[in-house]
N, C-alpha and C positions, 0 to 999 in steps of 0.2 A: 489732827486735833486730839487732845487728851480727853479722858472721860469726864473730867471736870469741865472742859470746854463744851463738850456735847451737852452735859446736863445744864449748862448755863444758857443754852439755846431754848430750853423748855420753859414754858410759862404755866404756873399752877392755875388750874381752872376750878378745882374743887378738892376738898379733902374731908376725910371722915375718920375719926378715931374710935376704936372699939375695944371692948374689954377682952383680954386674952383669957380663955377658959380651958380647962382640961377636957380632953375627949371623954365621951361616955360610951364605952363599949362599941366603938366603931363609928359613932355619930358625933358631929360637931354641934348638932341641934340648931343650926342657923343656916339661912341662905342669904346671899349678898345680891342686892339689886341696884343696878346702875342705870340711870336715864341720861343719855348723852345729849339730848335736846335741852333738858333742864339743868344738866350738870348736878344731879342729885345722887347721893349714895345712901342706901338704907339697908338695914338688917331686918330679917323677918324670922320668927321662930319656926322650927319644924315641929309639928304637932304629932302626937302619938297616932292619930288617925292617918296622917300622911305616911308614917312608917308602916302601919298595918296594911294599908291598901297599896301603896306605891313602892315600898321597900327602900329604895334609894337609887342612885345612879340614873340610868335612863328613865326609870319610873318617876323620880323626882323631876327630871328635866321636862318630861312630857306633860306632867301636871302643871308645872310653872308656865310652859308655853300655852297650854289651854287657857290658863287664867289671864294671860297677857294680851290675847288677841281677840278680835271680833270674828264672826263667821265669815265676813268678806275681806278680811285682812290679806294682803298680798305680801309676797316675800320681800319686796322693796319698800314696804310701808314702814315708817318709823316705829310703830308699835310691835312689829314683828320682833320677837325676842330671840337672841342667840344665847343658848344656855349651855354651860359647861357643868358636868357633874362627876362625882366619884363613886361612892357606894360604901356600905359599912365595912366590907372586907378590904377595900382599897387601901394601899399603903402598908399592908402586911409584908414583912421582909423575910419571914421564916419559911415561906412557901413561895414557889416560883410563880411569876406571871400575875402579880397583884398590883399593877400600877396604871391601869387603863383609864383614860379620859373618855367620856361620852359627850358628844355635842348633839344638840337637838335644835332645829329651827324649821321655818317654812322654806322649802327648797326652791331655788330658781329653776331647777330642772323639772321637778315633778309638780310644783305648786301645792304640794301637800307636806305632811310631816316627814322630816328626814332625821334619822339618827345615824351617827358615825362614830367610830371609836379609834383611838390611837394610843401608842405608848408614850414614853417620856416621863418626866417627873412632875408634870403640871398638876394632875388630879390629886396625887397624894399631898403635894405641897399646899394646894388649895384647901384641902380638908384640915390638915394640921395647922394651917394658918387661921382656921376657925370657921370654915364654911363647907356645907355639904353640896352646895351648888352656887353657881354664879350666873345670874340672868341679866343680860344687857339689852336695853331698849333705847329708842331714840336715835338721833343722828347728830353727830358733832358737826360744828361749823367748819372745823379744820382738822387735820390729822392729829390724833391723840395717842398717847400711851397711858394705859391703866396700870398702876403699880400697887400691888398688895404686899405690904411688909408684915409677914407673919411673926416677926421677932418683936416688933414694936407696937403692933396693933394699929396700923394706919393704912388707909386706902386713898390714893390720889388719882386725879385725872389731870394729865399734863399735855398741853399743846406741844407738839413735836414736829416742827416744820422742816428740819434739815436732813434727818437720816434717810438713807436710801430705803426703798420699800422692799426689795427682794430679800428673801430669807438669807441668802448668801449675798452680802455679809451681815445683814441686820441682826440675825439671831446672836452671832458672836459679839457684835458691837453692844447690844443691849445687855448681854451677860457681863461684859467688861464694865459697862457703865454702872450697873446696879450691884456688882459684887464689891466687897471691900478690898479684896486682894486676890491673888491667884488661887489660894487655897479655898477662898470663899465662893469661887465660881460653881462649885458642886452644889451650892445651896440656892442657886438661881435656876428657874425654868421660865421660858418665854414661849408665847404663842405668836406666830407671824404667818404671813402668806407671801404674796409677791405681786409684781406688776400686772400679771395676767388676770388677777382677781378683779381688776378694774374693768375688764372687758369681756370675760367669758362666764358661762353659767356653771361650769363644773370646776370651779376653783376650790381648793381645799386649804386646810390649816396644817401648819407644822408645829409640833410640840417638842421642846428641846430637853436635853440633859447634857451635862458636861462629862465628857470622856476623860477621866483624869490621867489615863495612861497615854493617850494620844495627844493630850492637851488641846482638845478640839471640842467645840460645841457641835453636837449631833442632833438629828431630828427624826421623829416618827410622825405619821400623818393621820389626822382625821380628814380623810380626803373625799369621801363619797357625798354626793348630793349638792354640793355648792355652798357649804358653810363659809368658805373663804370669800365668796362673792358677797355674802351678807355682811361679813366682817368689814369688807372694804366699803360697802354701801353705807355703813355706819361711820365711816372715816376712822376706823381703828387701824393704827399702824402696828401696834403690838400690845400684848399684855405680859406683864412681868410679875413673877412671884418670888419672894425671898423668904426662905425658911431654913433655919440652921440647927434646929434642935431635934433632928431625927434620931430615933432609936427603934429597936425592935419592939418596943412596947408603946410606941406613939399612939396607937389606937386605944390605949387603956383597956386591953383585953381582959375578959373575965377569967380565962384559964390559959395562960401562955404555954404551959407544958403540953396541952392538948394540941395546940397549933404546931409546936415543935415536933410532936409525935408524927403528925401528918407530913410535915416537911422532911423529916429524916427518911421516911419511907420513900417518898417520890424522889428526893435528891439522890438516894442510893441507886434508884432505877436509872436516873439520868446519867449518873457517872458510869454505870456498868453496862447499860444496854443501848445508849443512844447511838454509838458508833456502828453497831450492827443493825439498828433499825433505820431511822431516818437521817441520822447524822446531822441533826439540827445544829449542833454546836460548831460544826465546821462549814456547813453550806446553807443551813436554814431551809426555808420553804422552796428554794430553787432546786432542791433535790427532786422535785416533782416533774421537771421538764421532760426527761426521757421516759418517765413512767407514763405521763399523759400521752406522749407520742406513741408509745408501744400499744396502748389501748385505744388509739384513734380518738383521743379526747383533747389533743392540743389544738387550739384554734389556729388555722392557717388561712390567710386571705379572707378576712371577715367571716370566719367560722364556716367557710365553704367546705373545708376539709379538716381532718383530725390528725394528720401526720405529714411529715415532709422529710425528704432524704438529707437535707442539710441541718436537721435538728441537732446533730452532734456538735455543731459549731457554737450552740448556745446551751448545752446541757450542763449538768451539775459539775462535771469535771472541770469545765471551763471556769465556772464561778468559784469553785473551791480554790483553784489556782489564782484567781483574781483577788479573792478576799484575803486581807491580812490575817495570818494565822499566828503571828507572834506579837507579844506586847500589846494585846488588845483587851478591851473591856466591852464586850458586845451584849451586855444586859441593859435593856432600856428601862429597867427599874431595879432598884437595889435588891440584891439577894436572889435574883432570878438565875438559877443555875443552868437553865436551858440556853441562855446566852446566844440567841439566834439572830440578833440584830447586826448583821455583818456589814462590812464596808470595804471599799476599795481605797487604798491610800495613794496619795501622790499621783492622782490621775491628771494628765495634761489635756486640757480642753482644746478642741480644734476650732470651735465656732463661737459665735455670740459675743457678748460684752466682755467675757473673761477668757477669750481665746489666748492660749499660751500660758495661762496660769495652771499651777498644780493644785488640786483640791482633793478633799476627801468626799467620797460619794457613798451615801447610805443606801445599801442594796447593790444590785437588784434582788428583789424577792421573786417568787414564781410569777405572780401576776404581771410584774414588769417585764420579766424575761419573755413570757408568752405574749403579752400584749404589745410591747414595744419591739418585740422580735418577730416571731412567726406570724402573728395576726396581720401585720402590715408587710410581711415578706422580707424582713431584715434578719440576716443571719450573721451579722458582724457584731461580736460582743462589745467592741469598743464604741460602736454607734449606740447600742442599747444602753451602755453606761452613760454616755453623754446625754442621751434623751432623758434618762433617769435623773441625772443631776439637774438639768434645766427645768424639768417638771417640778422637782422639789423647790428649787430656788424661786421659780416664777409663781408657785402656788397652784400647780395644775394636777388634777387627779389623773394618775397614769392610766387607770382602766378606762375612764371615759375618753381620755385623749386617744388612746390606742384604738378603741372601737369607732370613734368618730373619724379618725384618719382612715381606718380600714374601710368604713362605709363610703367615704369620699373617693378612695382609690377604686373601689368596685364600681362606683358610678362613673368614674373616669374610664375604666375599662369597658363599661357598657355603652359609652358614648353620651351619657347624660351630661357629663362635664367634658370640657376641653381646655386647652391652655388659655384661650381667650376668656373663658368663664372663671378660671382660677387665678387670673391675673399673672399668667406666665409660669405658674408652678406646674411642673410635670409630675402628675400623681400616678405614675406607673408603679405597679407593685414593687416593693423593695427599694424604692428611690430614697435613700437615706438623707440626701441633701434636701429633698422636698419635705420630708417629715420634720427635719430640724428647722427648716425655714418657716413652716406653719407654726411651730412652737414659738419661735422668736417673734413672729408676727403677732401672736396672741399677747405676748408681753408688751409689744410696741403699740398694740391697739390698731393695727392696720392690716389691709389686704385680706385675702381669702381665709387666712388663719382665724380671723374674727368670726367668720361664718361657721367654720368648723367648730369653733369654740362655743357655739350655742348648743351643741349636742346633736345627737342623731335624730331625736324627735323633731327638732326645729328644722334640720336639714331636709327631712322627708317632705315636709310641707313646702319649704322654700324651693327645693329642686323641682317639685311638681308644678308649682305655680309659676316660677320664673324660667324654668328650662324645659318644661314639657315632659318631665319624667312620669312614668306610669305610677300613680299613687299606690295601687295594689302591690306592685312588685317592690316598690321602695319600702312599703310597710313590711313585706315578707323578709327583706334582707337587712332591715334596720334593727340592730341587735340592742334593743332597749325594752324595758318593761316599766310602765308607769312614768316613763321619761328618763329613767336611770339606765345607763349602759350596763349590760350584764357582765358578770365576772368571766374570767378567761378559761372556760371549760365548754367543750362541745357536748351538747346534751341530746343530740338527735336520737340516740339509742337508750336514753334513760328517761322514762316517763315520770319517775319520781322526781328527778332533778328538774325536769321541765316544770313540774308543779312547784318545786322549791323556788325557782325563779319567778314563775308567774304569780304565785299566791303570796310571795313575800310582801310584807306590809309596805316597805319603802321602795320596792323595785328590785331588779334582778341582782341581788348581792348574795354571795355564798355564805356569809357569816350567819344567815338565818337557817339555812338547810343545805348541808353538803352531803348528798345522798348518792352521788354518782357511782362511787365505788361499791357501796352496798348493793345498789340496784343493778348496774350494768356489768360490773366485773365479778363481784362475789355472788351475785344473784340470790341474795338473802331476802329479797322482797318480791316474790314471784306473783302474788295476787294483788288486786286493787285494794283489798282490805289491809294487807300488810304495808303497802305503799302509803295508804291513808293514815295508818297508825304511826308510821315513821314521820309523815308530814304533820302530825300532831305533836308527837313527843319531841323530836329534835329541834324544831323551832322554839318550843317552850324551854327546853334545856339550854339552848344556846342563848335565848333571851336572858336567862338567869345570870349569865356572866356579865351582861351589860348592866344589870341591876346592882352589881356589887363592885364594879370597877376591875374586872379580871380579864386576862387573856385566856383564850380557849386552848392554845397550843399545848400547855402542860397537861391538859385533860387527854388529848387524843393523839399527839405526835410523839409520845413515849408511852409504852404499854408495859404492864407487869409481865414477867417472863411466862406466867401461866395463864395469861388473859384468854388465850384461844380456847382453853378448857372450860371457861365459865359459861353459864347458861345463855347469856346474850353478850358476846364479845364486843359488839360495836358500842355498847353503853359504857364499857370499861368500869365495872362496878367498884373495883378497889379505889379508883380515883374519885368516883362519886362519894364513896365513904370518906375519903380524905376531906372532901369539901364539907361534909356534915361535921367533921371534927373541927375544921377551921372555923366554920360558922358558929358552932357552939363555943369554941375557944374565944372568939372575939365578942360575941353578943351575950353569951351565957344561956342561950336558948337551945334546948335539945330539939333536933329536927330529923326528919326522914327525907329521903329523896322525893317522895310524893309532895312533901311540903314545899320543896324547891319549885316543882312544876306548878303548884298552885300560886306561888308568888308570881311566877312568870305569866300564868294565864290571866291574872288580874290586869297586869300592865299590857299584855298583848291585846286583850279584848278591848281595853280602854283605848289603845292606840288605833284599833280598827274603827271604833266609834268616832274617834277624832278625825280619821280620814273621811268618814261618812259626814261628819259635821261640815267638812270643807268641800263637799260635793263629789267625793270619791268613795272608796270603801265598799263597792258592790261588785258583782260578778263580772260585769263587762270590763273591769280594769284588771282582772286576774289572768289575762291571756298573754303568753309570750308571742313574739313573731314566729311565723311558721318555720323559719330556718332553725330555730331552737328545737323544733319537733321532727323535721325531716328535710330531705333534699328539695330545694326550691327550683333549681335549674337542671336541665338535661346533663350538663357537665358534672354536677354533683352526683347525680344518680349513676352515671356511667363510670365514675371513678370507683364505684363499688357495685357494679352491675350484678355479679353473682350473688352477693350478699342480699341486695334489695329484691332481686328476683325470687330468691328463696323465701323471703318474708311474704311477698305477694302470694306465693303458692301455698305456704303452710299456715299463715296467719289470716290472710284476707280471703283465701279460697279462690284466687284468680290465676289462670294460666297466663304467664307473662309472654309466652313465645310469640303470640300473634299480635302483640301490642307494640305500638311505637313507644319511644322513651317518654314522650310527653304524656301519653295515655297512662303509662305506668306511674309516672310522677303523680298524676291526678288521682288515681285509684289508691295509691299509698297514702296520699294526703288525706283523702276522705276517711280512711280507716284510722289514721293517727289522730286527726282532729276529733273524731267520735270518741276515741279512747280517752283523750284529754277531758272531754266533757264529762264522761262518766267518773273520771278521777276527781274532778272538781266537786261533783255531787257527793262522792264518798267522803272526801276530806271535810267538806262543810258539815256533813252530818256528824262526823267524828268530833269536830270542834264545837258542836252545839250552835251552829249557824243555820239560818234559813237557806233555801235554795238560791237566794240572791246574795248570799254571803254576809248577812247581817246577824250579829249575835242575837239569839232569842232572849226574851225577857227572863225566861227560866235560867238561862246561862248566866246572865248578869246578876240575878239574885243569888244563885249558888256561889258566886265568887265574891259577893258582898260589894259589888261595884254598881249597884242599881241606885246611884246618886241621882238626885232630881235632874241635874243638867244632862246626865247621860241618858236617862229615860226619855227626856224631852226630845233629844236628837233621834233616838231609835224609834220612838213612836211616830215622829214626823216621817221617817223613812218608810215605816210600815204602810202609811197612808199614801 
């Protein structure tokens, strides 16, 4: 079918015309609201108060979700909003990493607020089309496409019954359908998911851009927390944006030269230093694989171990050779010189509905290489690439998929599962055929794959109730926090990173606090007070990126040549200064780094209260599983006997020689759990929270977020 034929199958359900207005120093000053039950499309103004308190991006999205739902709204209720947001700095092209989308919704995994971010062109195009955020409520009666035409000022809801659901080939088809011609494809960005999103809880969203050199539509992911499942619960097949008037000054910045000043400084560093530092432009985040293995931080067999002798089969040299290094355009937003969104060209698939086809595969990045590789015992890079492709195409979060499969494999090894219970799937460690079959089952909505697709928290209860698994042991080895599977780093020897996962607002995701190198490797956080300070500063600093629609990698994956000589090298002061220049250049407001932290604290504490409103947000929800803290089994302990024995003797004051392994595991566990408790106390105090993890009234007042509805929630929690 031609694109005209495809468009002819669509039926117009609603349309809305709006006035095209110029940007005002990084803001469109409007949000777009769509109700798919009523087929209504509305605009709402962004007030100065909203900017002052919530800044933009994730802050706007969380506020819009708060206003959309009731206290008892569930993730699959029509009033649950799926919100897409950008931020005032988003869309800047003179500085790298400024094209991130943030999605916010009630999560099918956690039943609370989830935020997730991804690259691609969607967020900048949404803003330049006229909107600081898009909030979608309701549920369509049939599959729909939402189309935002930023050139003509029109939004439509179209019934779309014919197109295939999977991102491959849907993202390419929608780009073809809504672009005027080949050249115009660069002006289209689409949001899609895949067939698995109809059946599993950890489905994500793919956000596209057109790679003009490869002549291919490529995607990045807002993967975490299940926003793809909400997308499909609302019967959305895709969202398409068309915007063709992009320029370096599309944000209408106050001082473009100040932005260029910051851009020139960091772009020079990337050009001259990247190859000798992290080599992001050749291999991206996959450079971490062998580093994590070296420091015993690479997850192996459901985080039981931190290194493996076959890691060289999936290390950075393998990925550098696999990634196309010629005739490529690996920037997922215009002007990003870090260009770390690598891809494998012409990969021939071996399984599934596209077996025998040659495709382009976006990634793998580190999380995929570690999760789809070592964590489930697979050290064949071709299998990792195939899993990566189908996760993207089906709309499956790779981190949650990997941890869920790893959990199921360990339960299989422990005898909780067998082939009868898995429907004939042999979940032996490293069984690539089984991992792929589970993934294809998720897309088909059948078999044991659907059980695995409900996530680790669900499986813990299900395996205990249905198969007689020990609930305590299942909890210890189930690598999730608040219902979200944790990122792919072994945290047994980093108390700070344990807190980074445990106390993260949305669950165990590293984008809030990645302290494992500071704490475990560089040992710059030797005291509880230093760990607590880091667990205050870094979550706030990292939150700031999501308020503005930015990628964090240009902040810390390239460093100035003299950074090690600065007072606090981990903060990378020169790059923070760059962001103050960019912020002032766009908005016209002069700021300090402390102002950035205050912006984040407002939104961070508001989100904590939001969790509280929904029945979460207290101390009991801020604990990771014990495997994130220490060895659960005798086998884990005995893999590093000398190391753990030394800790017992020097830190716990226990002579291990007369103890059995089980006794040593128990004594080490008591010590580590006590340490975590003290850490939580110390962090809460630093953040201005009560011992139960609730922001104090004084904290809310100091931040100016003592809004009546916030105070009501907090006071109710106090009683």
